[in-house]
Each structure stands twice: as structure tokens, then as C-alpha cells.
C-alpha positions in Angstrom: 121.4 103.8 179.7 124.0 102.4 177.2 121.1 102.3 174.6 121.8 106.2 174.1 125.0 105.8 173.0 124.3 102.9 170.4 123.0 105.3 167.8 125.0 108.2 168.3 128.4 108.1 166.2 130.0 111.3 167.9 129.1 110.6 171.6 131.3 108.3 173.7 130.0 106.0 175.8 131.0 106.0 179.7 133.3 103.3 178.9 134.9 105.3 176.3 133.8 103.5 173.2 132.2 104.7 170.1 129.7 102.0 169.8 129.2 102.4 166.1 132.5 101.6 165.3 132.0 98.2 167.3 128.8 97.7 165.1 131.2 98.3 161.9 133.4 95.9 163.1 130.7 93.2 163.6 129.8 93.8 159.8 133.5 93.1 159.0 133.4 89.8 161.0 130.3 88.9 158.9 132.2 89.2 155.7 133.8 86.6 153.7 137.4 85.8 154.7 140.1 87.7 153.3 144.3 87.2 154.1 147.3 88.5 152.9 150.9 87.2 153.2 153.9 89.3 152.6 156.9 87.2 151.1 160.4 88.3 150.7 159.8 89.2 147.0 156.3 90.2 147.2 152.7 90.0 148.5 149.6 87.9 147.9 146.2 88.5 148.9 143.5 86.0 148.7 139.7 85.9 149.4 136.5 84.0 149.3 134.2 84.8 146.5 131.0 83.1 147.1 127.9 84.4 145.3 124.3 82.9 144.9 124.4 80.1 142.1 122.3 82.2 139.4 124.7 85.3 139.8 127.4 85.7 137.4 130.6 85.8 139.4 132.7 87.6 136.5 130.8 90.6 137.2 132.1 91.1 140.9 135.6 91.3 142.0 136.7 91.5 145.7 140.3 92.5 144.7 140.6 96.1 143.3 143.6 97.8 142.0 144.6 101.1 143.5 147.7 102.1 141.4 149.8 99.9 139.2 151.9 98.9 142.4 149.1 98.6 144.9 146.0 96.6 145.3 143.5 95.9 148.1 141.0 93.3 149.3 138.0 94.1 151.7 135.9 92.4 154.2 132.5 93.7 155.1 130.0 96.0 152.8 131.1 95.8 149.1 129.4 99.0 148.2 131.7 100.7 151.0 134.7 99.2 149.6 133.8 100.6 146.3 133.7 104.3 147.8 137.0 103.6 149.2 138.4 102.2 146.1 137.4 105.3 144.0 139.0 107.6 146.8 142.2 105.8 146.9 142.4 106.0 143.0 141.6 109.7 143.2 144.4 110.7 145.9 147.1 108.8 143.8 146.3 110.4 140.6 146.4 113.6 142.6 149.7 112.7 144.1 151.3 111.7 140.7 150.0 115.0 139.0 151.8 117.0 141.7 155.0 115.0 142.3 155.3 113.4 138.9 156.2 110.2 140.8 153.8 107.1 141.7 152.5 107.7 145.5 154.4 105.2 148.2 152.3 102.3 149.4 152.2 104.1 152.8 150.9 107.2 151.4 147.6 105.7 150.0 147.3 103.8 153.2 147.4 107.1 155.1 145.0 108.9 152.7 142.2 105.9 153.0 142.7 105.8 156.6 142.1 109.4 156.8 138.9 109.2 155.0 137.7 106.2 157.4 138.5 108.0 160.6 136.8 111.4 159.2 133.7 109.1 159.1 134.0 108.4 163.0 133.6 112.0 164.1 131.3 113.8 161.6 127.5 113.9 162.0 125.1 112.7 159.7 127.4 109.9 158.6 128.3 106.2 159.6 131.5 104.5 159.7 132.8 102.6 156.9 131.6 98.7 157.4 134.7 97.3 155.9 138.3 96.4 157.0 141.0 96.7 153.9 144.2 94.6 153.4 146.2 96.8 151.0 149.2 95.3 149.4 152.1 97.2 147.3 155.6 97.1 146.4 157.6 100.4 146.1 161.0 101.5 146.6 160.8 100.2 150.3 160.1 96.9 149.0 156.9 94.5 149.5 154.7 96.0 152.1 151.2 94.8 153.7 148.8 97.0 155.7 145.6 96.4 157.4 143.2 99.4 157.7 140.0 99.2 160.0 136.6 101.3 160.2 138.2 103.4 163.1 140.9 104.5 160.6 143.5 102.7 162.3 146.4 101.1 160.4 149.2 98.8 160.9 151.8 97.5 158.9 151.8 93.3 159.0 153.7 90.2 157.9 150.5 88.2 157.6 147.0 89.1 158.4 143.3 88.0 158.0 139.9 89.5 158.0 136.3 88.4 157.9 134.3 85.9 159.5 137.0 83.3 159.9 139.6 85.4 160.7 140.9 84.1 164.1 141.3 80.6 162.7 143.2 82.1 159.6 145.4 83.9 161.9 146.1 81.0 164.1 146.9 78.8 160.9 149.2 81.6 159.5 151.1 82.1 162.8 151.9 78.5 162.5 152.9 78.4 158.8 154.3 81.8 158.3 158.3 82.4 157.6 160.2 85.4 156.7 161.9 83.4 154.1 158.7 82.6 152.3 158.9 83.5 148.6 156.0 84.5 146.6 155.0 81.1 145.0 155.2 79.5 148.4 153.1 82.4 149.9 150.6 81.7 147.3 150.4 78.0 148.4 149.9 78.9 151.9 147.4 81.7 151.3 145.5 79.0 149.6 145.8 76.5 152.3 144.7 79.0 154.9 141.7 79.8 152.9 140.8 76.0 153.0 141.0 75.7 156.7 137.6 77.5 157.0 136.2 76.8 153.6 132.7 75.5 153.4 132.2 73.4 150.2 134.7 72.4 147.5 137.0 75.3 146.9 137.3 76.0 143.1 138.9 78.7 140.7 135.5 80.3 140.5 134.8 81.1 144.1 138.2 82.3 145.3 140.2 85.4 144.0 143.9 86.0 144.2 145.9 89.0 143.6 149.7 89.2 143.8 152.7 91.6 143.3 156.2 90.7 142.9 159.7 92.1 141.9 158.2 93.9 138.7 155.9 95.9 141.2 152.7 95.3 138.7 149.9 94.4 140.8 147.6 92.0 139.1 144.7 89.5 139.4 145.2 85.8 139.0 143.0 84.5 136.2 140.8 81.5 137.0 143.0 79.3 134.7 145.8 80.2 136.8 144.1 79.9 140.1 143.0 76.5 138.8 146.7 75.3 138.1 147.6 76.1 141.9 144.7 74.3 143.3 145.5 71.3 141.2 149.2 71.2 142.7 148.0 71.4 146.1 145.5 68.8 145.5 
């Protein structure tokens, strides 16, 4: 009997679930691990970036810039994340043109969550197969949010998504401190990724984005990532 609900997005199962959203979460769980940590003076996001040997890894980025003061990373289906990235940029630009001020971090989070939620109750579409970690810095200080395929969003001190998220969250729970500064958070992020990393970690198969007191989100260059890896041994 449950099969008849598996293919319908807009019909609840007898247990009160929208099964397609659960399938979308499976897609997220199969994605490369990504994590984020909020420090007292900024936020760091980091992700595995593994591709076939013959692929040019410089042509693909898993961390995207939403606004000058907000960035995001995803776990799950890359094409879906690009749609959300474009949508978030468009909403941020509309806000700026109307109010003449940058959109607050929570504002762009709400806009993306609304888009994702709409795709859970409309016919002829499917949920987005991604979860997002959104990092930013505005008048309220450094902020970190997670948005899931259902459109649910929460503020976090540190979180992880993707295939190794359970182990990563366990590691973060042990290592996290609210007194962390941004540099320590970067080191913790790399150590957390290493916990479940298969093979040799290099500057070419991980990606790191940071935002600090300057409120300018940026992705670290491979040489900068290599320097951090060298320090950590």
C-alpha cells in the first residue's frame, strides 16, 4: 500500500510523511561531506571536492557566493544547487534595489527556504535534492544556517551534511567551543573533514570558504589551503 505514496509529492502517506522528501534527503546523504563552523569573529565552510582523475577540478566549485557577505555550500545534486544559487542571488539583488541596503543573512536564508518549500507542495515538480549550509556576516555578527529539502531552516553553531555527516557532527561536538576564533575554526574544519576522508587530502580535493570581520566572503585559493594542510601535518 505504501508504494502508491512513494511517487506522489503532494500526497501524505498514512504515517504523515511526504515520501519524496525522504528520498531527497537520501540524495543529500549520498553527497560529498560538507561542514561549517561559526567562530566568534567569522564563519568557515569546508567540503570535499572529489572528481574523476581526468576532470579539470578548477572548472567546478562547490562553494558559491550569494552576496558579498554571504556564501553557501551544498551536499547532494550539484545542478539543483546551481538553481538555488541563482535564485538567492536574484532575491538579494531585488532586496538591494528596493531598500538600498544589503539583504540580511537570515533574509536570503528565508528566501531560499521558501523556494525549496514551494517545491514540496506543487504538482509536476520534485523536491530539491540538496541541503545547504549558508554562512554570512551582517549587523548581527557571524551567522550560520542549514536549509533542508523540506524548506526547514535552523541556525547552527556548527553543522555537517553529506555522507559522513554523523561522524562529522560527533567530532564537532567534541571539538567545538564558542571561544573559537576564525583561524582555529579553519583548523577544526580541516581536521573534521579528515576524520572520514578517503585517500590523501590535498589542496585540490577540498574547498574552504571563510568570512570574517571584514564581512567579505571569499574562497581560499589552493596555495592558501595547502598552507593550512602543511601546518596541520
